[in-house]
C-alpha positions in Angstrom: 67.6 35.2 -19.2 68.3 37.3 -16.3 71.7 39.2 -15.7 73.5 40.2 -12.5 75.4 43.5 -13.1 77.4 45.0 -10.1 79.0 48.4 -10.4 81.5 50.5 -8.9 82.3 53.9 -9.3 86.1 54.8 -11.0 87.6 57.1 -9.0 86.9 60.6 -9.5 83.5 60.1 -11.4 80.9 60.2 -8.6 79.6 63.9 -9.5 78.9 63.4 -13.1 77.6 59.4 -12.6 75.3 60.7 -10.3 73.6 63.5 -12.8 73.4 61.2 -15.4 71.7 58.5 -13.1 69.5 61.5 -11.4 68.8 62.8 -15.4 67.0 59.3 -16.2 70.1 58.1 -18.2 69.7 54.7 -16.2 67.2 53.4 -17.7 67.6 50.0 -19.7 67.9 49.8 -23.2 64.5 48.5 -25.6 64.8 44.8 -25.0 66.1 44.7 -21.5 63.6 44.5 -18.5 65.1 45.9 -15.1 64.0 43.7 -12.5 65.6 45.3 -9.4 68.5 47.9 -8.3 70.2 48.2 -5.0 72.8 50.7 -4.4 75.8 50.0 -1.7 75.2 52.1 1.5 78.3 53.8 1.2 77.5 55.1 -2.4 80.6 53.0 -4.0 78.4 50.9 -6.1 75.5 48.7 -6.7 74.0 45.6 -8.1 71.3 45.6 -10.8 68.8 42.8 -11.8 68.2 42.4 -15.8 66.1 40.5 -17.7 66.5 39.7 -21.6 67.2 37.6 -24.6 69.2 40.3 -26.2 72.6 40.6 -25.0 73.4 43.2 -27.4 71.1 45.7 -25.8 72.6 45.0 -22.2 75.7 45.8 -23.9 74.9 48.6 -25.0 73.4 50.0 -21.8 76.7 49.3 -20.3 79.0 50.7 -22.5 77.1 54.2 -22.3 78.4 54.1 -18.5 81.8 52.8 -19.2 83.6 56.2 -18.5 82.4 56.3 -15.2 81.7 52.9 -13.8 83.5 49.5 -13.6 80.9 47.5 -14.7 80.8 43.0 -14.3 77.6 41.1 -15.6 77.0 37.7 -15.2 73.7 35.4 -16.1 72.2 33.7 -13.4 69.9 31.4 -12.7 67.0 31.1 -10.0 67.3 28.6 -6.7 64.5 26.5 -8.5 66.6 25.9 -11.6 69.9 25.4 -9.9 68.3 23.0 -7.5 66.6 21.0 -10.1 70.3 20.6 -12.1 71.7 19.2 -8.9 69.1 16.7 -8.3 69.5 15.4 -11.9 73.3 15.3 -11.3 72.9 13.7 -8.4 70.8 10.8 -9.8 73.5 10.5 -12.6 
């Protein structure tokens, strides 16, 4: 399953968060595949797309950043999957 995470810096946490990121501490947990990560151009936050069947591993990765980032994660599906669902609904 795919999960989209949005994150934003907690005020005053930028220096520590940047240091942690540059030290390689943003690597995903085992059983979690990072599909992409994007940063806002103003440096205030960003987005990460993960794939995993282990929600606990995804949670562990988020917990490691909870003191520095506000994190929101949502399960997502791609257009083709959503389109098939809408097609099935419209037939009923």
